[in-house]
C-alpha positions, 0 to 999 in steps of 0.5 A: 221218516227223517221227511216228507215231501208234501205231494201235489205242491210241485209240478201240477197245479192241484195245490197240495195235500196238507203238511199235518199228516206227516207232523203228526207223524213228527217229521219234518216236511218238503214242500213245493210252490204250489200250496194253495189249498193250504198256504198259514199252515205251509207259513206257520209250519215254516216259520218253525221249522218245522217244513221247508219250502223249495220253488224248484228242482234247484232249490229241492237239490242244493236243500236236501244238499245241507239237511244230509249234511247239518243233523243238527238243521235237521234235529232241531227241523224233527223238534219243531215238527214235535212242537207243531205237532202238539201244539197245533190245532188243526183238524187233520191233527183231531182225524189222526188222533181219532181214526188212526193212532189208537192202530198203531203199535207200540212202536208209534207214540201217539202225539198226544203223549208227548 
């Protein structure tokens, strides 16, 4: 995937899923305004360039248009996501390393081997 949307962060206020699930795959994330359970993670990923925040559907539409027409920006976000996956101590990544990565095929890259 080129981008991932963090479910539960737009519309109904359920607090959102963690963006680190996509970051484990080195995929930049789109995050809506309703991420109360992961505020620090979203702030850090946004500062690092691995996440893009939006507050309205119009902002999301504009963001998607910019990313679709600016491969350099998207590539920078992918690189930031890879760095975040490598450097983060988020417990989600520990679960990924222990349970998910060992079951992946050779086409998938374990985040610790990067």
